[in-house]
N, C-alpha and C positions, 0 to 999 in steps of 0.2 A: 923419321921425321917424312921422307921419300914414299914410303907406301902409304902413310898417313894421308897427303897432300895427295894422291893417285887417292885414293877412295875416295875422297871430298870434293877433288872434280869429276868424277865420272857421277857424284850427286849433282853436281851443277849441270852437267849436261843433259840429266833425265830431268833440270828443272828446265833447262832450256824444249826442251823437247815439249814438256807441256804446254808451255807458250804458243810453239807453233800449233799444236793439236787444240787449241782455243780457237783458231783461224781456217781449221778443215783441213788441219794436214794429218795424214798418216803416218805412223813409224811402220818403215817395212822391214829394216835390219839395222841392226847394229855390226858394225864392221869391228868396232871394242868397244872397250868400255869408254874410248876417248871421239866415239865418230857415230853418229848414225845418219841413214838415209831416209827421208819423208816423201810420203805419195801426197803430192798437191790434190787441192779437192777440185773438180769436174775443169777442165779445161788448161790446168794451171801447169807449173814445171816441176817435179821432182828435183828436192834440192838436199844437201848433206851437210849438215853439222859436223863440227870436228871442234876436239879442243887444242890449239897448239899450244906446245910447252916449249918457257924461254926461261931462263936460268939455271942455276944447279945450285950454288951453294950459300950464298946469303940470301937468296931471297929469289923469285922471279914470278911468273905467274902462266896461268892457262889460260891463254885466249881463244875467244869464241869466234871461230872462222864460218861463215856462209857462202855455200859455193852453191850453183847446178848441176844435177848430178852427169847430167851430159853437155857436151861442147855447145854454148851458143852464138862463138865469133869465129872467124876465122884464124887458122894455126898461124904462131907466131914461131921464130925460131929458137929465141931464149925467154919467151913471156915479156910481159910490162908492169910497171911501178906507178902508181898515181898519185899523186900528191894535191892538195884541196887549193884552190887558186882562193885569195881573198884574204882578208886579215882579222875583221870583225864578223861580216859576215862572209861564209862562201860560198863564191859565184864561180862555181866550175871544177873540174877534175882537169888536172894536165898530167896526159900519160908519159911516159918515156920507156923507149925500148934499150936493151942494152946495148952494147957497142955494136958493131958490126950488123946488126941483125935488120936486114933491108927491108922485109917482110912485118918484121916489129913497127919499124918507123913508121909504112905506113898505116898499117893500123893504130897506131897511138894518137897519129895526125889526125885521124877520122872520130875516134872516139875523144881528142880533145875537144875536137871542136862541134859535139854533136850536145845543143843545149838542152835538148829532152835531158837526157844521158843525165848531164850538172846537174840539174833542177833535183830531179830522184836522189842524185848523191849528195846534193846539199842537206836532202833532208834525214840523212844517217849520220850520226854520231860512229864514224870509222874510226880506227886508230889508222887503219893501214887498207888499202885497196889495190890490187893487182889482177892480173890476165895473164892463167899460166899458160905454156906453150902448146899447149892443145888446146887452148878457148876455151877455155873454165873461168871466168867473172869469180873472184876471191873478194870476199869484204871480212876483216877483220875489225871485229867489234869494242868497242871500248864497254858494253858490258856483256853480260850470259857469261864473266869468266871469274874465275879464281887467281886473287893475288895470295902469294904470303910469304913471308921473313921467316931468316931463321933465328934471328938476335934482334929485338924477343921474337920468342915462338909466335907469329899470328897470321894465322888462315882467313881473308874475309872474299864471302863470293859478292860479287858486282852484278845484282839481276837487270835484264835486258828492263827498260824506263818503260813505260807505256806508249805507245804508236810506234816502238822503231821497228818491233817483227813487222809491222805494216811497209813502214819505210825498206827497211831491207828488201822483201818482196817485190815493192810495187821497182826498187832500183836494179833489180837481178833481169825484172822482167824488162827497165829500159835497155840493161846492156844485150837482152836477146833480139829489141826491135834493131836496135842498131846492125845486130848481127845480120838482121834477115836484110836492109840495107845493103849490107857491104858485100852481099853472096850476088 
């Protein structure tokens, strides 16, 4: 079953790459069956699409994560995690550093207060948003993924909804603009 899920996940990533190709991105390399680097159209930033595996025995998913190929934010000690604010409609994102990460605390405060970044992320249907310690923003999306269950055996691909690839790219650019203001 694991091999079948992995083959299907590789197909889902190929579909995700095609979606971004329609925006003008060109595949540069496949780091594995579960990661691809895409070159941006003129003036844009390279992005990396990868499928993050979670779950093992009874079910799980291969979630689509999108990040910039190069860091666009200042480095922090241990990275940040983000959580949407708002109950009915998202009104920004609150970023939190890991304990004892002073550099991360300053970055988290600056990103949490960035209204343009909050609006851009408000358009993205993300499961999780984070900043890794090197300064790459990472958006784990709800679409572009593969969900599987062992009992009953089910595999279901969830495509990226219309408009979401554009919203993701806009959010990554908002992260980059925030990083330029912070440097």
